[in-house]
C-alpha angles and dihedrals in degrees: 000000000000100000097174127019098185092061095049093083091055103035135029116271091256094044088053093049092048091051092048090056095045098048099069095036096048102201122033140163119233091254093052091054090047092050091055093047100040098074093049103035137030102247138143122232089236089055092054089049091050093049092048089052090050091050088050091050088051089051092240095118132024129208143210125209114235126192115228138163093276093047125264133352137178125246107203126206135168117261090214133025119250095268094045090051093049090047091052091049092052091045094051092045094050090046092051091049089050095046090049102039103022115186092008090063092045094049090049091053092047090050093044096045108029118186098023108270 
């Protein structure tokens, strides 16, 4: 189940799939994300939990703690909508290229995109 090709170059395939599930739904429990992914992709509930934790550590998603009968659980949600996320990836990539290659990168962008827009 490849939900989103464009994110596959930035994130792992499962990270990309999990984000694709969370973005339209906004806030979701691990089990809810798992329920959406399971019919389309062979994945374990524990793998979804680990991926959501990784996305949290990367500051791509945030989480709230909820109290429930069994104790505590996390409710995950994206820190940025899809467009904001994509823009931040492009921005950090371009900045890294300019920092590493300086004028060569700037000249390339000017040649590739003459006239600004």
